[in-house]
MDTraj code that builds the backbone (N, CA, C; nanometers):
import mdtraj as md
import numpy as np

residues = "UNK UNK UNK UNK UNK UNK UNK UNK UNK UNK UNK UNK UNK UNK UNK UNK UNK UNK UNK UNK UNK UNK UNK UNK UNK UNK UNK UNK UNK UNK UNK UNK UNK UNK UNK UNK UNK UNK UNK UNK UNK UNK UNK UNK UNK UNK UNK UNK UNK UNK UNK UNK UNK UNK UNK UNK UNK UNK UNK UNK UNK UNK UNK UNK UNK UNK UNK UNK UNK UNK UNK UNK UNK UNK UNK UNK UNK UNK UNK UNK UNK UNK UNK UNK UNK UNK UNK UNK UNK UNK UNK UNK UNK UNK UNK UNK UNK UNK UNK UNK UNK UNK UNK UNK UNK UNK UNK UNK UNK UNK UNK UNK UNK".split()
xyz = np.array([
    [-0.5515, -2.5408, -1.8595],
    [-0.4922, -2.6843, -1.8129],
    [-0.5433, -2.7339, -1.9345],
    [-0.5040, -2.8746, -1.9690],
    [-0.5174, -2.9687, -2.0755],
    [-0.5466, -3.1215, -2.0385],
    [-0.6016, -3.1451, -2.0988],
    [-0.5938, -3.2869, -2.1041],
    [-0.5674, -3.3791, -2.1641],
    [-0.5303, -3.4524, -2.0952],
    [-0.4513, -3.6221, -2.1496],
    [-0.5143, -3.7669, -2.1141],
    [-0.4897, -3.8222, -2.1931],
    [-0.5665, -3.9536, -2.2114],
    [-0.4401, -4.0481, -2.1758],
    [-0.4573, -4.1269, -2.0558],
    [-0.3581, -4.2640, -2.0073],
    [-0.4079, -4.3814, -2.0681],
    [-0.3728, -4.4210, -2.1603],
    [-0.3916, -4.5596, -2.1892],
    [-0.2890, -4.6680, -2.0582],
    [-0.3346, -4.7785, -2.0176],
    [-0.2862, -4.8496, -1.9459],
    [-0.2836, -4.9930, -2.0424],
    [-0.1690, -5.0348, -2.0663],
    [-0.1662, -5.1511, -2.0881],
    [-0.0671, -5.2492, -2.0291],
    [-0.1420, -5.3834, -2.0646],
    [-0.0715, -5.4824, -2.0053],
    [-0.0704, -5.6655, -2.0848],
    [-0.0327, -5.7405, -2.0357],
    [-0.0449, -5.8794, -2.1399],
    [-0.1664, -5.9089, -2.0245],
    [-0.2771, -5.9201, -2.1192],
    [-0.4158, -5.9958, -2.0147],
    [-0.3829, -6.1433, -2.0356],
    [-0.3587, -6.1793, -2.0736],
    [-0.3070, -6.3351, -2.0319],
    [-0.2502, -6.3948, -1.8806],
    [-0.1995, -6.2381, -1.8173],
    [-0.1703, -6.1836, -1.6847],
    [-0.2297, -6.1528, -1.6184],
    [-0.3680, -6.1077, -1.6344],
    [-0.4532, -6.0183, -1.5551],
    [-0.4285, -6.1055, -1.4503],
    [-0.5178, -6.2625, -1.4314],
    [-0.5646, -6.2779, -1.3266],
    [-0.4267, -6.3215, -1.2263],
    [-0.3560, -6.2849, -1.2797],
    [-0.2035, -6.3069, -1.1641],
    [-0.2025, -6.1765, -1.1100],
    [-0.2165, -6.0770, -1.2230],
    [-0.1710, -5.9761, -1.1681],
    [-0.2762, -5.8676, -1.1449],
    [-0.3663, -5.7893, -1.2448],
    [-0.4568, -5.7036, -1.2618],
    [-0.5022, -5.7418, -1.1310],
    [-0.5794, -5.8332, -1.0851],
    [-0.6787, -5.8860, -1.0206],
    [-0.6485, -5.8633, -0.8562],
    [-0.5360, -5.8621, -0.8661],
    [-0.4616, -5.8520, -0.6924],
    [-0.5452, -5.7749, -0.6708],
    [-0.5186, -5.7758, -0.4832],
    [-0.5646, -5.6738, -0.4225],
    [-0.4329, -5.6020, -0.4037],
    [-0.3262, -5.5824, -0.4423],
    [-0.2244, -5.4559, -0.4302],
    [-0.2839, -5.3633, -0.5504],
    [-0.2768, -5.4386, -0.6477],
    [-0.3295, -5.3570, -0.8036],
    [-0.4401, -5.3114, -0.7760],
    [-0.5556, -5.3497, -0.7361],
    [-0.6836, -5.2899, -0.7014],
    [-0.6493, -5.2264, -0.6423],
    [-0.5993, -5.2034, -0.4756],
    [-0.5338, -5.1038, -0.3939],
    [-0.4866, -4.9750, -0.4854],
    [-0.3639, -5.0545, -0.5448],
    [-0.2856, -4.8977, -0.5792],
    [-0.4050, -4.8177, -0.7092],
    [-0.4656, -4.8906, -0.7702],
    [-0.5707, -4.8077, -0.8648],
    [-0.6605, -4.6674, -0.7397],
    [-0.7210, -4.7709, -0.6620],
    [-0.7828, -4.6919, -0.5381],
    [-0.7194, -4.5836, -0.5055],
    [-0.5670, -4.6221, -0.4677],
    [-0.5053, -4.4942, -0.3801],
    [-0.4801, -4.3834, -0.5486],
    [-0.4280, -4.3958, -0.6661],
    [-0.3943, -4.3075, -0.7311],
    [-0.5625, -4.2520, -0.7628],
    [-0.6713, -4.3034, -0.7609],
    [-0.7856, -4.1947, -0.7805],
    [-0.8101, -4.1107, -0.6644],
    [-0.7986, -4.1535, -0.5415],
    [-0.8045, -4.1179, -0.3912],
    [-0.6822, -3.9514, -0.4565],
    [-0.5338, -3.9919, -0.4740],
    [-0.4983, -3.8887, -0.4526],
    [-0.4713, -3.7943, -0.5895],
    [-0.5427, -3.8452, -0.7169],
    [-0.5383, -3.7431, -0.8002],
    [-0.6687, -3.6874, -0.8145],
    [-0.7721, -3.7075, -0.7495],
    [-0.9334, -3.6898, -0.7772],
    [-0.9347, -3.5566, -0.8241],
    [-0.8476, -3.4331, -0.7900],
    [-0.8933, -3.3353, -0.8790],
    [-0.9051, -3.2734, -1.0050],
    [-0.7657, -3.4003, -1.0616],
    [-0.7256, -3.4056, -1.1913],
    [-0.8069, -3.5062, -1.2980],
    [-0.8889, -3.6084, -1.2160],
    [-0.9742, -3.7166, -1.2622],
    [-1.0744, -3.6575, -1.3475],
    [-1.1011, -3.6834, -1.4851],
    [-1.2397, -3.6801, -1.5339],
    [-1.2693, -3.7250, -1.5850],
    [-1.2359, -3.9119, -1.5823],
    [-1.3063, -4.0476, -1.5904],
    [-1.2095, -4.1119, -1.6057],
    [-1.2405, -4.2709, -1.6589],
    [-1.1567, -4.3755, -1.6419],
    [-1.2389, -4.5057, -1.6319],
    [-1.2135, -4.5806, -1.7140],
    [-1.2664, -4.7256, -1.6628],
    [-1.1651, -4.8060, -1.7139],
    [-1.1911, -4.9896, -1.6464],
    [-1.1242, -5.1178, -1.7401],
    [-1.2232, -5.1096, -1.8205],
    [-1.1082, -5.2145, -1.9415],
    [-1.1883, -5.2625, -2.0072],
    [-1.1872, -5.4211, -2.0049],
    [-1.2923, -5.4685, -2.0911],
    [-1.3201, -5.6126, -2.0917],
    [-1.2211, -5.6992, -2.1898],
    [-1.1380, -5.7948, -2.1940],
    [-1.0301, -5.8588, -2.2417],
    [-1.0751, -5.8522, -2.4276],
    [-0.9842, -5.8543, -2.4437],
    [-0.9796, -5.8339, -2.6249],
    [-1.0680, -5.9420, -2.6983],
    [-1.0986, -6.0665, -2.6580],
    [-1.1937, -6.1470, -2.6928],
    [-1.3195, -6.0757, -2.7036],
    [-1.3665, -5.9837, -2.6860],
    [-1.4322, -5.9419, -2.6664],
    [-1.5043, -5.8074, -2.7733],
    [-1.3511, -5.7587, -2.8193],
    [-1.3433, -5.6695, -2.9227],
    [-1.4013, -5.7361, -3.0614],
    [-1.4915, -5.6127, -3.1012],
    [-1.5235, -5.5934, -3.2427],
    [-1.4488, -5.4793, -3.3371],
    [-1.3896, -5.5278, -3.4233],
    [-1.3337, -5.4204, -3.5050],
    [-1.4077, -5.3513, -3.6346],
    [-1.3710, -5.2485, -3.6812],
    [-1.4724, -5.1961, -3.7863],
    [-1.4023, -5.1366, -3.8718],
    [-1.3570, -5.1642, -3.9879],
    [-1.2932, -5.0728, -4.1059],
    [-1.3700, -5.0690, -4.2189],
    [-1.2981, -4.9707, -4.3062],
    [-1.4053, -4.9445, -4.4360],
    [-1.3188, -5.0511, -4.5245],
    [-1.4485, -5.0647, -4.6033],
    [-1.3726, -5.2160, -4.7333],
    [-1.3529, -5.1781, -4.8194],
    [-1.3401, -5.0116, -4.8303],
    [-1.3221, -4.9318, -5.0015],
    [-1.3938, -4.9705, -5.1051],
    [-1.5115, -5.0082, -5.0500],
    [-1.6631, -4.9791, -5.1954],
    [-1.7250, -4.8840, -5.0961],
    [-1.7389, -4.8354, -5.0149],
    [-1.8507, -4.7777, -4.9653],
    [-1.9041, -4.8637, -4.8179],
    [-1.8989, -4.9952, -4.7595],
    [-1.9270, -5.0117, -4.7138],
    [-1.8221, -5.0910, -4.5907],
    [-1.8779, -5.1133, -4.4914],
    [-1.7580, -5.2031, -4.3709],
    [-1.7389, -5.3467, -4.3668],
    [-1.6133, -5.3943, -4.3009],
    [-1.5830, -5.5171, -4.3159],
    [-1.6250, -5.5060, -4.1656],
    [-1.6923, -5.5937, -4.0778],
    [-1.6874, -5.6112, -3.9434],
    [-1.6257, -5.7471, -3.9152],
    [-1.5250, -5.7070, -3.8005],
    [-1.4726, -5.8809, -3.7758],
    [-1.4546, -5.8771, -3.6171],
    [-1.4650, -5.9800, -3.5446],
    [-1.3981, -6.0325, -3.3824],
    [-1.2455, -5.9882, -3.3621],
    [-1.2799, -5.9356, -3.2452],
    [-1.0643, -5.9674, -3.1981],
    [-1.0639, -5.7854, -3.2171],
    [-0.9480, -5.7902, -3.1648],
    [-0.9421, -5.6114, -3.1319],
    [-0.8339, -5.5807, -3.2572],
    [-0.8365, -5.4405, -3.2719],
    [-0.7828, -5.4067, -3.3991],
    [-0.6249, -5.4027, -3.4460],
    [-0.5470, -5.4322, -3.3260],
    [-0.4515, -5.5132, -3.3921],
    [-0.3925, -5.6037, -3.2771],
    [-0.3405, -5.7131, -3.2770],
    [-0.2589, -5.8440, -3.1730],
    [-0.1171, -5.7717, -3.1771],
    [-0.1445, -5.7835, -3.0248],
    [-0.0089, -5.7502, -2.9995],
    [0.0193, -5.8119, -2.8577],
    [0.1511, -5.7595, -2.8082],
    [0.1672, -5.8510, -2.6500],
    [0.0999, -5.8285, -2.5742],
    [0.0700, -5.6879, -2.5598],
    [0.0361, -5.6399, -2.4527],
    [-0.0689, -5.5728, -2.4814],
    [-0.1496, -5.5653, -2.4669],
    [-0.3705, -5.4675, -2.4778],
    [-0.3686, -5.3766, -2.4452],
    [-0.4134, -5.3079, -2.4385],
    [-0.4871, -5.2065, -2.3932],
    [-0.5880, -5.2507, -2.2835],
    [-0.5829, -5.2183, -2.1659],
    [-0.6737, -5.3093, -2.0212],
    [-0.7713, -5.1623, -1.9530],
    [-0.7468, -5.0116, -2.0134],
    [-0.8356, -4.9100, -1.9280],
    [-0.7158, -4.7995, -1.9458],
    [-0.8178, -4.6894, -1.8906],
    [-0.7573, -4.5201, -1.9692],
    [-0.8481, -4.4772, -1.7899],
    [-0.7606, -4.3843, -1.8189],
    [-0.7830, -4.2714, -1.7214],
    [-0.7810, -4.1680, -1.8282],
    [-0.8576, -4.0568, -1.8080],
    [-0.8585, -3.9029, -1.8474],
    [-0.8397, -3.8529, -1.7494],
    [-0.7442, -3.7576, -1.7635],
    [-0.6911, -3.6565, -1.6365],
    [-0.6435, -3.5160, -1.7040],
    [-0.6851, -3.4242, -1.6166],
    [-0.6202, -3.3039, -1.6588],
    [-0.4808, -3.2489, -1.5660],
    [-0.4242, -3.1834, -1.6497],
    [-0.2835, -3.1337, -1.5974],
    [-0.2588, -3.0225, -1.6716],
    [-0.1424, -2.9032, -1.6263],
    [-0.1280, -2.8106, -1.6444],
    [-0.0155, -2.8541, -1.7935],
    [0.0484, -2.9156, -1.7958],
    [0.1214, -2.9870, -1.8663],
    [0.1496, -3.1308, -1.9209],
    [0.2291, -3.1580, -1.9981],
    [0.3007, -3.2763, -2.0438],
    [0.3722, -3.3156, -1.9234],
    [0.4702, -3.2694, -1.8464],
    [0.5320, -3.2932, -1.6989],
    [0.4487, -3.3123, -1.6072],
    [0.3022, -3.2725, -1.6161],
    [0.2146, -3.2779, -1.4805],
    [0.1726, -3.4073, -1.5082],
    [0.1397, -3.4409, -1.6158],
    [0.0860, -3.5234, -1.6646],
    [0.0999, -3.6935, -1.6357],
    [0.2850, -3.6818, -1.6887],
    [0.3448, -3.8000, -1.6898],
    [0.3619, -3.8261, -1.5126],
    [0.3827, -3.6931, -1.4571],
    [0.4053, -3.7469, -1.3521],
    [0.3062, -3.8283, -1.2607],
    [0.1380, -3.7650, -1.2977],
    [0.0443, -3.8604, -1.2086],
    [0.0390, -3.9655, -1.3011],
    [0.0564, -4.0001, -1.4026],
    [0.0875, -4.1047, -1.5199],
    [0.1403, -4.2270, -1.4256],
    [0.2737, -4.1833, -1.3753],
    [0.3601, -4.2665, -1.2946],
    [0.3547, -4.3228, -1.1664],
    [0.1991, -4.2392, -1.1327],
    [0.1501, -4.3113, -1.0233],
    [0.0734, -4.4420, -1.0049],
    [0.0087, -4.4288, -1.1598],
    [-0.0704, -4.5727, -1.1865],
    [-0.0088, -4.7709, -1.1578],
    [-0.0546, -4.7961, -1.0850],
    [-0.0179, -4.9262, -1.0681],
    [-0.0313, -4.9618, -1.1865],
    [0.1341, -5.0469, -1.2813],
    [0.1682, -5.1144, -1.3368],
    [0.2966, -5.2619, -1.3304],
    [0.2062, -5.3276, -1.2313],
    [0.3488, -5.4658, -1.2598],
    [0.3911, -5.5155, -1.3653],
    [0.3303, -5.4905, -1.4692],
    [0.3829, -5.5390, -1.6282],
    [0.3260, -5.4547, -1.6679],
    [0.4094, -5.3911, -1.8029],
    [0.3098, -5.3465, -1.9343],
    [0.3713, -5.1778, -1.8873],
    [0.2623, -5.1097, -1.9033],
    [0.2736, -4.9909, -1.8986],
    [0.1760, -4.9093, -1.9347],
    [0.2350, -4.7512, -1.9410],
    [0.1059, -4.6528, -1.9674],
    [0.0995, -4.5680, -2.1026],
    [0.0467, -4.5162, -2.1693],
    [0.0828, -4.4379, -2.2432],
    [-0.0075, -4.2988, -2.2405],
    [0.0684, -4.2029, -2.2545],
    [0.0224, -4.0554, -2.1982],
    [-0.0133, -3.9509, -2.3495],
    [-0.1358, -3.9350, -2.3781],
    [-0.1415, -3.8836, -2.5437],
    [-0.2533, -3.7243, -2.4964],
    [-0.1943, -3.6397, -2.5253],
    [-0.2872, -3.5403, -2.5179],
    [-0.4365, -3.4775, -2.6072],
    [-0.5194, -3.4642, -2.5744],
    [-0.6533, -3.4468, -2.5911],
    [-0.6431, -3.3566, -2.7081],
    [-0.6888, -3.3411, -2.7970],
    [-0.6889, -3.2403, -2.9280],
    [-0.8445, -3.1863, -2.9069],
    [-0.8402, -3.0340, -2.9148],
    [-0.9749, -2.9685, -2.8844],
    [-0.9865, -2.9377, -3.0147],
    [-1.1003, -2.9830, -3.0899],
    [-1.1306, -2.9358, -3.2275],
    [-1.2196, -2.7969, -3.2089],
    [-1.1481, -2.6689, -3.2719],
    [-1.2343, -2.5579, -3.2673],
    [-1.1791, -2.4174, -3.3194],
])
top = md.Topology()
chain = top.add_chain()
for i, resn in enumerate(residues, 1):
    res = top.add_residue(resn, chain, resSeq=i)
    for name in ("N", "CA", "C"):
        top.add_atom(name, md.element.get_by_symbol(name[0]), res)
traj = md.Trajectory(xyz[None], top)
């Protein structure tokens, strides 16, 4: 079994309309219940205005700025860490995540060793 990170993207300007809706919240509860054996973790993230980005300054130090790493139309709003036999299974599980707008990205976890 391998682990996959499922990143949930959405337009956070619409979260008040969509993300907090009873149907979407119930959808996440259903996803967690239906995939309990495969879930290894997950959380929602605060809006991008709460983000802090840290980048090397090229002189051995760092530049710390308010805001997300990248400005995009859709923002990373949360994630699930799942276990699956292969990418096909991970995709099948990810397709169950409620996403009335936006979408999800499935990425395998790289194990060092």
